[in-house]
C-alpha positions as CSV (number, residue, x, y, z in Angstrom):
1,M,12.5,-14.3,20.3
2,D,9.8,-16.2,22.1
3,L,7.1,-17.5,19.8
4,I,3.5,-16.3,20.1
5,C,0.6,-18.6,19.3
6,P,-2.6,-16.5,18.6
7,P,-5.8,-17.6,20.3
8,R,-7.9,-20.0,18.3
9,L,-11.1,-18.9,16.7
10,R,-14.4,-19.3,18.6
11,P,-18.0,-19.3,17.4
12,G,-19.2,-15.7,17.1
13,D,-15.7,-14.4,16.2
14,E,-15.1,-12.0,13.4
15,L,-12.8,-13.0,10.6
16,R,-11.4,-10.2,8.4
17,V,-10.8,-11.0,4.7
18,I,-8.0,-9.1,3.0
19,A,-6.2,-9.3,-0.3
20,P,-2.4,-9.2,0.1
21,A,-1.9,-10.7,-3.3
22,R,-4.6,-10.8,-6.0
23,S,-7.9,-8.9,-5.4
24,R,-11.4,-10.2,-4.7
25,P,-12.8,-9.6,-8.2
26,I,-10.5,-12.3,-9.4
27,V,-12.7,-14.7,-7.4
28,T,-16.1,-13.1,-7.6
29,G,-15.9,-12.9,-11.4
30,R,-16.1,-16.7,-11.4
31,V,-17.4,-17.9,-8.0
32,D,-20.6,-16.9,-6.2
33,P,-19.5,-15.5,-2.8
34,A,-22.8,-16.3,-1.1
35,P,-21.9,-20.0,-0.5
36,I,-18.5,-18.9,0.9
37,E,-20.3,-16.6,3.4
38,A,-22.6,-19.5,4.3
39,R,-19.7,-21.9,4.9
40,F,-18.1,-19.6,7.4
41,A,-21.5,-18.8,9.0
42,G,-21.9,-22.6,9.5
43,M,-18.7,-22.5,11.6
44,G,-20.1,-19.7,13.6
45,L,-17.7,-17.1,12.1
46,R,-18.7,-13.6,10.9
47,L,-16.9,-12.2,7.9
48,S,-15.8,-8.6,7.3
49,Y,-13.7,-7.2,4.5
50,G,-10.8,-4.9,4.1
51,R,-11.6,-1.5,2.6
52,H,-9.4,-2.2,-0.5
53,V,-10.2,-5.9,-1.3
54,D,-12.0,-4.9,-4.5
55,E,-9.4,-2.5,-5.9
56,M,-7.5,-4.0,-8.8
57,D,-4.6,-2.7,-10.9
58,A,-2.9,-4.0,-14.0
59,F,-1.4,-6.8,-12.0
60,G,-4.7,-8.1,-10.7
61,S,-3.8,-6.6,-7.3
62,S,-4.0,-3.3,-5.6
63,P,-1.3,-0.7,-4.6
64,V,1.1,-1.6,-1.8
65,A,-0.2,1.1,0.4
66,A,-3.8,-0.2,0.1
67,R,-2.8,-3.8,0.9
68,I,-0.7,-2.6,3.9
69,A,-3.5,-0.5,5.2
70,D,-5.9,-3.5,5.1
71,L,-3.3,-5.8,6.8
72,H,-2.6,-3.3,9.6
73,D,-6.3,-2.5,10.0
74,A,-7.1,-6.2,10.5
75,F,-4.5,-6.6,13.2
76,T,-5.3,-3.4,15.1
77,D,-9.1,-3.7,15.1
78,P,-10.0,-5.2,18.5
79,A,-13.2,-6.7,17.0
80,V,-11.3,-8.9,14.6
81,A,-10.1,-12.3,15.9
82,G,-8.5,-13.7,12.7
83,V,-7.5,-12.9,9.2
84,S,-8.2,-14.8,6.0
85,T,-6.7,-14.1,2.6
86,V,-8.8,-13.8,-0.5
87,I,-6.5,-15.8,-2.8
88,G,-2.8,-16.2,-3.7
89,G,-0.9,-14.5,-6.5
90,F,2.6,-13.3,-7.2
91,N,3.4,-10.2,-5.1
92,S,2.9,-10.6,-1.4
93,N,6.6,-10.1,-0.9
94,E,6.2,-6.5,-2.1
95,L,4.6,-5.7,1.3
96,L,7.4,-6.9,3.5
97,P,9.4,-3.7,3.9
98,F,6.3,-1.8,4.9
99,V,4.8,-4.1,7.5
100,D,4.9,-2.9,11.1
101,W,6.2,-6.1,12.7
102,N,5.9,-4.7,16.2
103,L,2.2,-4.0,15.5
104,I,1.7,-7.6,14.4
105,R,3.5,-9.0,17.4
106,A,1.5,-6.8,19.8
107,N,-1.8,-7.9,18.3
108,P,-1.4,-11.7,17.6
109,K,-4.3,-13.1,15.5
110,V,-5.0,-16.2,13.4
111,F,-3.7,-15.6,9.9
112,C,-4.5,-18.2,7.3
113,G,-3.8,-18.6,3.6
114,F,-1.3,-20.4,1.3
115,S,0.6,-20.2,-1.9
116,D,2.0,-16.7,-2.4
117,I,0.8,-15.8,1.1
118,T,3.8,-17.9,2.2
119,A,6.0,-14.7,2.0
120,L,4.0,-13.0,4.7
121,Q,3.7,-16.1,6.9
122,A,7.5,-16.8,6.8
123,A,8.1,-13.1,7.6
124,M,5.6,-13.0,10.4
125,L,7.5,-16.0,12.0
126,A,11.0,-14.5,11.4
127,R,10.2,-10.8,12.3
128,A,7.2,-11.0,14.7
129,G,7.7,-14.4,16.2
130,M,4.1,-15.3,15.4
131,I,2.7,-18.6,14.4
132,T,0.4,-18.5,11.3
133,W,-1.5,-21.2,9.4
134,S,-0.9,-22.4,5.9
135,G,-4.3,-23.4,4.8
136,P,-7.3,-22.6,2.7
137,H,-8.0,-19.1,1.4
138,W,-11.4,-17.4,1.7
139,S,-11.9,-18.3,-1.9
140,T,-11.3,-22.0,-1.3
141,F,-14.6,-22.2,0.6
142,G,-16.3,-21.5,-2.7
143,M,-15.6,-25.1,-3.8
144,R,-19.1,-26.7,-3.9
145,D,-18.1,-30.3,-3.8
146,H,-15.2,-32.4,-2.4
147,C,-14.4,-29.7,0.2
148,G,-15.5,-31.5,3.3
149,Q,-12.1,-32.8,4.4
150,T,-10.5,-29.4,3.9
151,I,-13.1,-27.8,6.1
152,D,-12.7,-30.5,8.8
153,W,-8.9,-29.9,8.9
154,F,-9.5,-26.1,9.0
155,R,-11.9,-26.6,12.0
156,A,-9.5,-28.9,13.7
157,A,-6.6,-26.5,13.4
158,L,-8.3,-23.1,14.0
159,L,-11.4,-23.8,16.1
160,R,-10.0,-26.4,18.5
161,D,-6.9,-26.4,20.7
162,A,-5.9,-30.1,20.4
163,P,-3.0,-31.3,18.2
164,V,-3.9,-32.6,14.7
165,E,-2.7,-35.9,13.3
166,L,-2.9,-36.1,9.6
167,R,-3.7,-39.3,7.8
168,P,-4.0,-39.7,4.0
169,S,-7.3,-38.7,2.5
170,P,-9.3,-41.4,0.7
171,E,-9.4,-39.4,-2.5
172,W,-8.2,-36.2,-4.0
173,T,-8.8,-33.8,-6.9
174,D,-6.7,-31.5,-9.1
175,D,-9.0,-29.5,-11.3
176,R,-10.0,-26.0,-12.1
177,W,-13.1,-26.3,-10.0
178,F,-13.8,-22.5,-10.1
179,L,-14.4,-22.7,-13.9
180,D,-16.9,-25.6,-13.8
181,Q,-18.2,-26.9,-10.5
182,D,-20.0,-29.8,-12.3
183,D,-16.8,-31.0,-14.0
184,R,-15.0,-32.6,-11.0
185,H,-13.2,-36.0,-11.1
186,P,-11.9,-37.2,-7.7
187,E,-9.5,-40.1,-7.8
188,R,-8.4,-42.7,-5.3
189,N,-5.5,-41.6,-3.1
190,E,-2.6,-44.1,-3.4
191,G,-1.3,-42.8,0.0
192,W,1.8,-41.2,1.3
193,W,5.2,-41.8,-0.2
194,P,7.7,-42.7,2.6
195,L,10.9,-41.8,0.9
196,R,13.4,-42.0,3.8
197,A,12.8,-43.7,7.2
198,G,13.2,-42.0,10.6
199,Q,11.5,-39.7,13.0
200,A,11.9,-36.0,13.7
201,T,10.3,-33.3,15.9
202,G,10.8,-29.6,15.4
203,P,9.3,-26.2,14.6
204,I,7.6,-26.0,11.2
205,V,9.1,-23.9,8.4
206,G,7.6,-24.0,5.0
207,G,4.7,-23.3,2.8
208,N,5.0,-22.8,-1.0
209,L,8.6,-23.6,-1.9
210,C,9.2,-21.2,-4.8
211,T,7.7,-18.3,-2.7
212,L,9.7,-19.3,0.4
213,N,12.9,-19.1,-1.8
214,L,12.1,-15.5,-2.7
215,L,13.1,-14.6,0.8
216,Q,16.7,-16.0,0.6
217,G,19.2,-13.3,1.5
218,T,16.6,-11.1,3.2
219,G,15.7,-10.8,6.9
220,Y,12.3,-12.4,6.3
221,L,13.3,-16.1,6.0
222,P,13.0,-18.1,9.3
223,G,16.0,-20.1,10.3
224,L,16.2,-23.7,9.2
225,D,18.3,-25.1,12.0
226,G,16.3,-27.6,14.0
227,A,13.2,-27.2,11.7
228,V,10.9,-29.8,10.1
229,L,10.2,-28.5,6.6
230,V,6.7,-28.8,5.3
231,I,6.7,-27.6,1.6
232,E,4.6,-27.8,-1.5
233,D,4.5,-26.3,-5.0
234,D,2.0,-25.7,-7.7
235,E,1.6,-26.8,-11.4
236,T,4.1,-24.2,-12.6
237,S,6.8,-26.1,-10.8
238,D,7.8,-29.0,-13.0
239,V,10.3,-31.7,-12.1
240,V,13.5,-29.8,-12.8
241,T,12.2,-26.5,-11.4
242,F,11.2,-28.2,-8.1
243,A,14.6,-30.0,-8.0
244,R,16.6,-26.8,-8.3
245,N,14.3,-24.9,-5.9
246,L,14.7,-27.6,-3.2
247,T,18.4,-27.7,-3.8
248,S,18.7,-24.0,-3.4
249,L,16.8,-24.0,-0.1
250,L,18.9,-26.9,1.3
251,Q,22.2,-25.2,0.4
252,L,21.5,-22.4,2.8
253,P,24.2,-22.3,5.6
254,D,21.8,-23.6,8.3
255,A,20.1,-26.2,6.1
256,P,22.2,-29.1,7.5
257,G,20.3,-28.6,10.7
258,V,17.0,-29.5,9.1
259,R,15.5,-32.5,11.0
260,G,13.0,-33.8,8.4
261,L,11.0,-33.0,5.3
262,A,7.3,-33.4,4.4
263,I,6.3,-32.6,0.8
264,G,2.8,-31.8,-0.4
265,R,1.1,-33.6,-3.3
266,F,2.1,-32.4,-6.7
267,Q,-0.4,-31.2,-9.3
268,R,-0.5,-33.5,-12.4
269,A,0.9,-30.8,-14.6
270,S,4.2,-30.9,-12.8
271,Q,4.8,-34.5,-14.1
272,M,6.4,-35.4,-10.8
273,S,6.5,-39.1,-9.9
274,R,7.6,-41.0,-6.8
275,E,10.7,-42.3,-8.6
276,L,11.8,-38.9,-9.8
277,L,11.2,-37.3,-6.4
278,D,13.2,-40.1,-4.7
279,Q,16.1,-39.2,-7.0
280,I,15.8,-35.5,-6.2
281,V,15.8,-36.2,-2.4
282,G,18.8,-38.5,-2.8
283,N,20.8,-35.6,-4.2
284,Q,20.4,-33.5,-1.1
285,P,23.3,-34.0,1.4
286,A,21.3,-32.0,4.0
287,L,18.6,-34.7,4.1
288,A,21.0,-37.7,4.6
289,G,19.8,-39.9,7.4
290,K,16.6,-37.8,7.9
291,P,12.9,-38.8,7.5
292,V,11.2,-37.7,4.2
293,L,7.5,-38.1,3.6
294,A,5.8,-37.0,0.4
295,N,2.4,-36.9,-1.3
296,I,0.7,-35.5,1.8
297,D,-2.5,-33.4,1.6
298,V,-0.8,-30.0,1.7
299,G,-0.8,-27.4,-1.0
300,H,-2.6,-26.9,-4.3
301,T,-4.7,-30.1,-4.6
302,S,-7.8,-30.9,-2.6
303,P,-8.3,-31.7,0.2
304,M,-5.8,-29.4,1.9
305,A,-4.6,-29.6,5.4
306,T,-4.1,-26.5,7.6
307,V,-0.6,-26.4,8.9
308,P,0.8,-24.2,11.7
309,I,3.8,-22.4,10.4
310,G,6.1,-22.0,13.5
311,G,4.2,-24.7,15.3
312,T,5.6,-28.2,15.9
313,A,5.6,-31.2,13.6
314,E,6.1,-34.7,14.7
315,L,7.2,-36.8,11.7
316,F,7.4,-40.6,11.7
317,V,8.3,-42.4,8.5
318,D,8.6,-46.2,8.1
319,P,8.7,-47.4,4.5
320,G,8.0,-51.0,5.6
321,D,4.9,-50.2,7.6
322,P,2.3,-47.8,6.1
323,A,0.4,-47.6,9.4
324,G,3.6,-46.3,11.0
325,N,3.8,-43.2,8.9
326,R,2.5,-40.2,10.8
327,L,2.6,-36.4,10.7
328,G,1.4,-34.7,13.8
329,L,0.8,-30.9,14.0
330,R,0.7,-28.8,17.1
331,A,0.4,-25.0,17.1
332,G,1.5,-24.1,20.6
């Protein structure tokens, strides 16, 4: 199947906000949506909302039929240029048997979110052949401070056509900003962790590791042969959980064809260290002789890069030369 890269967003475009996982009241109960609207307006984007984004059941979500309706509506509405997800959660994979993949493929649009949204992004690549973007949710733009780099990377990925080259951010945060916007404590970024030397180029498969692994044994997981993996996990994934999840992914039949691995920064609660991660990587036969770069600005800490799932990664890792470590991203 030939890959489709949706057109990038342009000033004046309409972005539809939907809730494939948790619903909007999860956010609006804690964060004022007005600054979120202003942030998108500052990029020249107009927001509209799915009909069911405020419905909420016992799981903090809405019925499958409601979520599917908003997803399909967003892709079939000719006025909509892109789709943004409200927030992550736990149940996006419930939608997969009900998605009309031909409809998605016939109406390619920017689709951006992360965390639990990985299930939809991986499936859109596997079943519709469409590139999506793992990046900030609609709710992420409610972060008052320390959000500038995240916005810059979002603009670079989705409002411009040029490739993006990531470099380590000067500082980073890992806090519950949505509970207290005044209690923020950024710290200096020690930089990337070049764990294994080498270089690799290939299509990007990845996103949130534990969510990606939910798709094993289904028809919704993209092939790993020839891919550069770009993965991350959240604070619920401690050292041993991450190790077993990575091992599980890299024991799939086509995992020996993986060309390289980039790992997002871990949240503090995971208790992951460079030394422990180095041991975990060393236990993976599928990674032998392949470049591995970790502690990159992808995932559940801030700032967060916007990564084209299905696009192309160019990974260069040189433990002896920090300036030689590079991760380039190209959507199409």
